[in-house]
A tleap script that builds the chain and sets N, CA, C and O, in Angstrom:
source leaprc.protein.ff14SB
mol = sequence {
  NMET SER GLU ASN ARG SER LEU PHE GLY ARG
  ILE LEU THR TRP THR VAL VAL GLY ILE LEU
  ALA VAL ILE ALA LEU LYS ILE ALA VAL ARG
  LEU ILE ALA PHE ALA VAL GLY LEU ALA GLY
  MET VAL LEU GLY VAL ALA MET PHE LEU LEU
  PHE THR LEU GLY PRO ILE VAL LEU LEU GLY
  TRP LEU ALA MET LYS ALA TRP LYS ALA PHE
  THR ARG GLU GLU PRO ALA CTYR
}
set mol.1.N position { 101.541 68.505 83.999 }
set mol.1.CA position { 101.858 68.539 85.485 }
set mol.1.C position { 102.697 69.799 85.625 }
set mol.1.O position { 102.861 70.446 86.660 }
set mol.2.N position { 103.217 70.053 84.386 }
set mol.2.CA position { 104.015 71.953 84.807 }
set mol.2.C position { 102.789 72.732 85.099 }
set mol.2.O position { 102.756 73.259 86.211 }
set mol.3.N position { 101.632 72.928 84.200 }
set mol.3.CA position { 100.660 73.513 84.728 }
set mol.3.C position { 100.235 73.580 85.824 }
set mol.3.O position { 99.804 74.603 86.355 }
set mol.4.N position { 100.306 72.417 86.339 }
set mol.4.CA position { 99.702 72.249 87.880 }
set mol.4.C position { 100.606 72.879 88.919 }
set mol.4.O position { 100.108 73.495 89.861 }
set mol.5.N position { 101.631 72.777 88.813 }
set mol.5.CA position { 102.779 73.028 89.478 }
set mol.5.C position { 102.874 75.134 89.577 }
set mol.5.O position { 103.118 75.978 90.439 }
set mol.6.N position { 102.569 75.106 88.361 }
set mol.6.CA position { 102.377 76.601 87.956 }
set mol.6.C position { 101.274 77.353 88.846 }
set mol.6.O position { 101.504 78.309 89.586 }
set mol.7.N position { 100.027 76.736 88.632 }
set mol.7.CA position { 99.186 77.083 89.441 }
set mol.7.C position { 99.124 76.837 90.650 }
set mol.7.O position { 98.357 77.612 91.223 }
set mol.8.N position { 99.687 75.950 91.431 }
set mol.8.CA position { 99.992 75.813 92.901 }
set mol.8.C position { 100.934 76.916 93.257 }
set mol.8.O position { 100.650 77.492 94.307 }
set mol.9.N position { 101.983 77.338 92.625 }
set mol.9.CA position { 102.903 78.345 93.042 }
set mol.9.C position { 102.142 79.551 92.929 }
set mol.9.O position { 102.245 80.426 93.789 }
set mol.10.N position { 101.166 79.706 91.649 }
set mol.10.CA position { 100.807 81.104 91.956 }
set mol.10.C position { 99.526 81.437 93.061 }
set mol.10.O position { 99.255 82.555 93.499 }
set mol.11.N position { 98.866 80.241 93.363 }
set mol.11.CA position { 97.992 80.196 94.451 }
set mol.11.C position { 98.704 80.421 96.036 }
set mol.11.O position { 98.093 81.031 96.914 }
set mol.12.N position { 100.092 79.829 96.255 }
set mol.12.CA position { 100.742 79.650 97.165 }
set mol.12.C position { 101.414 81.238 96.941 }
set mol.12.O position { 101.481 81.941 97.950 }
set mol.13.N position { 101.812 81.690 95.888 }
set mol.13.CA position { 102.427 83.102 96.275 }
set mol.13.C position { 101.182 84.323 96.313 }
set mol.13.O position { 101.433 85.432 96.783 }
set mol.14.N position { 100.122 84.054 95.884 }
set mol.14.CA position { 99.013 84.912 96.214 }
set mol.14.C position { 98.689 84.759 97.751 }
set mol.14.O position { 98.504 85.766 98.435 }
set mol.15.N position { 98.628 83.570 98.254 }
set mol.15.CA position { 98.191 83.493 99.494 }
set mol.15.C position { 99.090 84.132 100.407 }
set mol.15.O position { 98.477 84.750 101.277 }
set mol.16.N position { 100.514 84.199 100.518 }
set mol.16.CA position { 101.440 84.912 100.940 }
set mol.16.C position { 101.351 85.891 100.817 }
set mol.16.O position { 101.278 86.577 101.836 }
set mol.17.N position { 101.314 86.418 99.748 }
set mol.17.CA position { 101.293 88.200 99.416 }
set mol.17.C position { 99.816 88.609 99.962 }
set mol.17.O position { 99.650 89.812 100.166 }
set mol.18.N position { 98.759 87.759 100.212 }
set mol.18.CA position { 97.522 88.436 100.862 }
set mol.18.C position { 97.695 88.284 102.166 }
set mol.18.O position { 97.036 89.076 102.839 }
set mol.19.N position { 98.565 87.302 102.938 }
set mol.19.CA position { 98.827 87.117 104.427 }
set mol.19.C position { 99.733 88.408 104.917 }
set mol.19.O position { 99.505 89.061 105.935 }
set mol.20.N position { 100.659 88.610 104.109 }
set mol.20.CA position { 101.605 89.786 104.100 }
set mol.20.C position { 100.717 91.504 104.301 }
set mol.20.O position { 100.921 92.437 105.078 }
set mol.21.N position { 99.894 91.331 103.392 }
set mol.21.CA position { 99.085 92.576 103.219 }
set mol.21.C position { 97.984 92.651 104.340 }
set mol.21.O position { 97.658 93.772 104.733 }
set mol.22.N position { 97.449 91.650 104.826 }
set mol.22.CA position { 96.583 91.776 106.172 }
set mol.22.C position { 97.458 92.103 107.210 }
set mol.22.O position { 96.964 92.763 108.124 }
set mol.23.N position { 98.626 91.805 107.291 }
set mol.23.CA position { 100.038 91.981 108.301 }
set mol.23.C position { 99.919 93.254 108.461 }
set mol.23.O position { 99.519 93.717 109.530 }
set mol.24.N position { 100.338 94.222 107.137 }
set mol.24.CA position { 100.596 95.144 107.109 }
set mol.24.C position { 99.617 96.129 107.339 }
set mol.24.O position { 99.900 97.129 107.998 }
set mol.25.N position { 98.166 95.902 106.726 }
set mol.25.CA position { 97.212 96.856 107.036 }
set mol.25.C position { 96.892 96.781 109.044 }
set mol.25.O position { 96.785 97.870 109.608 }
set mol.26.N position { 96.791 95.659 109.784 }
set mol.26.CA position { 96.873 95.672 110.755 }
set mol.26.C position { 98.137 96.816 111.597 }
set mol.26.O position { 97.862 97.694 112.414 }
set mol.27.N position { 99.079 96.563 111.244 }
set mol.27.CA position { 100.323 96.974 111.692 }
set mol.27.C position { 100.039 98.753 111.320 }
set mol.27.O position { 100.544 99.630 112.020 }
set mol.28.N position { 99.288 99.010 110.294 }
set mol.28.CA position { 99.247 100.364 109.851 }
set mol.28.C position { 97.861 101.177 110.838 }
set mol.28.O position { 97.848 102.259 111.423 }
set mol.29.N position { 96.941 100.254 110.709 }
set mol.29.CA position { 95.512 100.864 111.146 }
set mol.29.C position { 96.181 100.730 112.823 }
set mol.29.O position { 95.616 101.556 113.539 }
set mol.30.N position { 97.087 100.014 113.488 }
set mol.30.CA position { 97.319 100.365 114.752 }
set mol.30.C position { 98.380 101.556 115.091 }
set mol.30.O position { 98.469 102.139 116.171 }
set mol.31.N position { 99.072 101.758 114.061 }
set mol.31.CA position { 99.938 103.231 114.235 }
set mol.31.C position { 98.903 104.240 114.047 }
set mol.31.O position { 98.930 105.250 114.751 }
set mol.32.N position { 97.895 104.055 113.076 }
set mol.32.CA position { 97.258 105.315 113.098 }
set mol.32.C position { 96.255 105.525 114.564 }
set mol.32.O position { 96.079 106.655 115.018 }
set mol.33.N position { 95.609 104.227 115.248 }
set mol.33.CA position { 94.674 104.598 116.273 }
set mol.33.C position { 95.859 104.805 117.577 }
set mol.33.O position { 95.420 105.096 118.690 }
set mol.34.N position { 97.033 104.675 117.422 }
set mol.34.CA position { 98.113 105.143 118.649 }
set mol.34.C position { 98.317 106.803 118.281 }
set mol.34.O position { 98.370 107.584 119.231 }
set mol.35.N position { 98.427 107.307 116.933 }
set mol.35.CA position { 98.613 108.496 116.822 }
set mol.35.C position { 97.145 109.143 117.304 }
set mol.35.O position { 97.149 110.112 118.063 }
set mol.36.N position { 96.052 108.637 116.889 }
set mol.36.CA position { 94.954 109.367 116.978 }
set mol.36.C position { 94.642 109.151 118.896 }
set mol.36.O position { 93.903 109.859 119.579 }
set mol.37.N position { 95.145 108.433 119.180 }
set mol.37.CA position { 95.072 108.255 120.877 }
set mol.37.C position { 96.135 109.317 121.640 }
set mol.37.O position { 95.966 109.740 122.784 }
set mol.38.N position { 97.208 109.638 120.804 }
set mol.38.CA position { 98.429 110.464 121.157 }
set mol.38.C position { 97.724 111.852 120.860 }
set mol.38.O position { 98.081 112.779 121.588 }
set mol.39.N position { 96.821 112.110 119.942 }
set mol.39.CA position { 96.631 113.252 119.695 }
set mol.39.C position { 95.855 113.606 120.355 }
set mol.39.O position { 95.820 114.815 120.584 }
set mol.40.N position { 94.880 112.733 120.963 }
set mol.40.CA position { 93.504 113.075 121.622 }
set mol.40.C position { 94.302 113.215 123.224 }
set mol.40.O position { 93.860 114.185 123.840 }
set mol.41.N position { 95.137 112.605 123.817 }
set mol.41.CA position { 95.747 112.882 124.932 }
set mol.41.C position { 96.435 114.251 124.989 }
set mol.41.O position { 96.258 115.002 125.948 }
set mol.42.N position { 97.209 114.563 123.969 }
set mol.42.CA position { 97.917 116.040 123.721 }
set mol.42.C position { 96.800 117.415 123.532 }
set mol.42.O position { 97.181 118.580 123.643 }
set mol.43.N position { 95.534 117.059 123.265 }
set mol.43.CA position { 94.587 118.163 122.952 }
set mol.43.C position { 93.824 117.810 124.743 }
set mol.43.O position { 93.859 118.749 125.537 }
set mol.44.N position { 93.399 116.895 125.057 }
set mol.44.CA position { 93.054 116.618 126.624 }
set mol.44.C position { 93.966 118.016 127.437 }
set mol.44.O position { 93.603 119.119 127.845 }
set mol.45.N position { 95.207 117.339 127.407 }
set mol.45.CA position { 96.272 118.226 128.307 }
set mol.45.C position { 96.287 119.848 127.629 }
set mol.45.O position { 96.600 120.836 128.293 }
set mol.46.N position { 95.989 119.878 126.561 }
set mol.46.CA position { 95.992 121.374 126.213 }
set mol.46.C position { 94.839 121.960 126.391 }
set mol.46.O position { 94.858 123.175 126.193 }
set mol.47.N position { 93.666 121.420 126.753 }
set mol.47.CA position { 92.391 121.839 127.184 }
set mol.47.C position { 92.311 122.286 128.643 }
set mol.47.O position { 91.741 123.265 129.124 }
set mol.48.N position { 93.154 121.152 129.330 }
set mol.48.CA position { 93.400 121.491 130.839 }
set mol.48.C position { 93.744 122.627 131.000 }
set mol.48.O position { 93.146 123.474 131.663 }
set mol.49.N position { 95.125 122.806 130.182 }
set mol.49.CA position { 95.857 123.923 130.636 }
set mol.49.C position { 95.178 125.185 130.134 }
set mol.49.O position { 95.117 126.236 130.772 }
set mol.50.N position { 94.754 125.007 129.115 }
set mol.50.CA position { 93.603 126.599 128.584 }
set mol.50.C position { 92.685 126.858 129.243 }
set mol.50.O position { 92.424 128.048 129.418 }
set mol.51.N position { 91.691 125.621 129.973 }
set mol.51.CA position { 90.928 126.200 130.566 }
set mol.51.C position { 90.381 126.158 131.994 }
set mol.51.O position { 89.328 126.552 132.496 }
set mol.52.N position { 91.790 125.361 132.613 }
set mol.52.CA position { 91.626 125.191 133.959 }
set mol.52.C position { 92.673 126.063 134.637 }
set mol.52.O position { 92.340 126.711 135.629 }
set mol.53.N position { 93.923 126.124 134.165 }
set mol.53.CA position { 94.784 126.721 134.625 }
set mol.53.C position { 95.105 127.921 134.105 }
set mol.53.O position { 95.727 128.698 134.829 }
set mol.54.N position { 94.795 128.270 132.921 }
set mol.54.CA position { 94.887 129.369 132.135 }
set mol.54.C position { 93.964 130.707 133.030 }
set mol.54.O position { 94.471 131.766 133.401 }
set mol.55.N position { 93.104 130.458 133.145 }
set mol.55.CA position { 91.902 131.575 134.148 }
set mol.55.C position { 92.747 131.724 135.333 }
set mol.55.O position { 92.894 132.906 135.641 }
set mol.56.N position { 93.405 130.808 136.165 }
set mol.56.CA position { 94.004 131.042 137.452 }
set mol.56.C position { 95.292 131.809 137.110 }
set mol.56.O position { 95.627 132.765 137.810 }
set mol.57.N position { 95.927 131.467 136.191 }
set mol.57.CA position { 97.360 132.109 135.959 }
set mol.57.C position { 96.784 133.646 135.477 }
set mol.57.O position { 97.293 134.675 135.919 }
set mol.58.N position { 95.784 133.649 134.623 }
set mol.58.CA position { 95.547 135.168 134.269 }
set mol.58.C position { 95.130 136.060 135.559 }
set mol.58.O position { 95.662 137.139 135.818 }
set mol.59.N position { 94.171 135.498 136.282 }
set mol.59.CA position { 93.672 136.193 137.479 }
set mol.59.C position { 95.044 136.364 138.641 }
set mol.59.O position { 94.949 137.118 139.610 }
set mol.60.N position { 95.976 135.749 138.429 }
set mol.60.CA position { 97.007 135.859 139.262 }
set mol.60.C position { 97.810 137.210 138.901 }
set mol.60.O position { 98.228 138.108 139.632 }
set mol.61.N position { 97.870 137.029 137.555 }
set mol.61.CA position { 98.964 138.398 136.735 }
set mol.61.C position { 97.878 139.662 137.088 }
set mol.61.O position { 98.251 140.692 137.651 }
set mol.62.N position { 96.744 139.462 136.745 }
set mol.62.CA position { 95.946 140.875 137.056 }
set mol.62.C position { 96.157 141.060 138.529 }
set mol.62.O position { 96.373 142.198 138.944 }
set mol.63.N position { 96.120 140.164 139.259 }
set mol.63.CA position { 95.879 140.936 140.504 }
set mol.63.C position { 97.310 141.366 140.905 }
set mol.63.O position { 97.429 142.379 141.594 }
set mol.64.N position { 98.333 140.718 140.549 }
set mol.64.CA position { 99.712 141.601 140.561 }
set mol.64.C position { 99.782 142.721 140.310 }
set mol.64.O position { 100.187 143.649 141.011 }
set mol.65.N position { 99.206 142.711 138.803 }
set mol.65.CA position { 99.419 143.910 138.383 }
set mol.65.C position { 98.474 144.992 138.864 }
set mol.65.O position { 98.792 146.173 138.725 }
set mol.66.N position { 97.460 144.683 139.359 }
set mol.66.CA position { 96.372 145.506 140.566 }
set mol.66.C position { 97.493 145.914 141.687 }
set mol.66.O position { 97.803 147.092 141.865 }
set mol.67.N position { 97.835 145.280 142.122 }
set mol.67.CA position { 98.751 145.549 143.447 }
set mol.67.C position { 99.872 146.277 143.113 }
set mol.67.O position { 100.065 147.316 143.745 }
set mol.68.N position { 100.517 146.009 142.401 }
set mol.68.CA position { 101.680 146.860 141.930 }
set mol.68.C position { 100.917 148.521 141.620 }
set mol.68.O position { 101.312 149.469 142.299 }
set mol.69.N position { 99.946 148.705 140.672 }
set mol.69.CA position { 99.468 149.666 140.544 }
set mol.69.C position { 98.967 150.672 141.964 }
set mol.69.O position { 99.101 151.889 142.096 }
set mol.70.N position { 98.438 149.805 142.797 }
set mol.70.CA position { 97.625 150.426 144.119 }
set mol.70.C position { 98.561 150.713 145.023 }
set mol.70.O position { 98.193 151.375 145.994 }
set mol.71.N position { 100.118 150.258 144.929 }
set mol.71.CA position { 100.955 150.393 145.902 }
set mol.71.C position { 102.052 150.854 145.682 }
set mol.71.O position { 103.012 150.717 146.439 }
set mol.72.N position { 102.066 151.754 144.107 }
set mol.72.CA position { 103.144 152.580 143.666 }
set mol.72.C position { 102.996 153.779 144.765 }
set mol.72.O position { 101.951 154.295 145.163 }
set mol.73.N position { 104.429 154.095 145.167 }
set mol.73.CA position { 104.412 155.210 145.740 }
set mol.73.C position { 104.699 156.634 144.468 }
set mol.73.O position { 105.482 156.578 143.519 }
set mol.74.N position { 103.926 157.652 144.791 }
set mol.74.CA position { 103.922 158.788 143.958 }
set mol.74.C position { 105.558 159.339 143.983 }
set mol.74.O position { 106.185 159.055 145.004 }
set mol.75.N position { 106.153 159.978 143.096 }
set mol.75.CA position { 107.487 160.442 143.015 }
set mol.75.C position { 107.162 161.638 143.965 }
set mol.75.O position { 106.049 162.129 144.157 }
set mol.76.N position { 108.407 162.029 144.549 }
set mol.76.CA position { 108.359 163.383 145.224 }
set mol.76.C position { 109.003 164.373 144.408 }
set mol.76.O position { 110.218 164.189 144.338 }
set mol.77.N position { 108.504 165.533 143.660 }
set mol.77.CA position { 109.161 166.326 142.810 }
set mol.77.C position { 109.544 167.694 143.846 }
set mol.77.O position { 110.166 168.655 143.395 }
savepdb mol mol.pdb
quit
């Protein structure tokens, strides 16, 4: 009888270990998916800023530089 209990104990132990391993894998996969989603969102915002707002800001900066260059008064010596 002690061998049967030992076998039952081993089966129960490995069943619990297997369930805990599956739970740990599910948590790890969800964390990885969250990190990938967050990275994708950050990359999307960065691309929007770089390729949508960046050219507008660059053109505005160039226009201000040109405005200052063409409206500068010549010093009277």
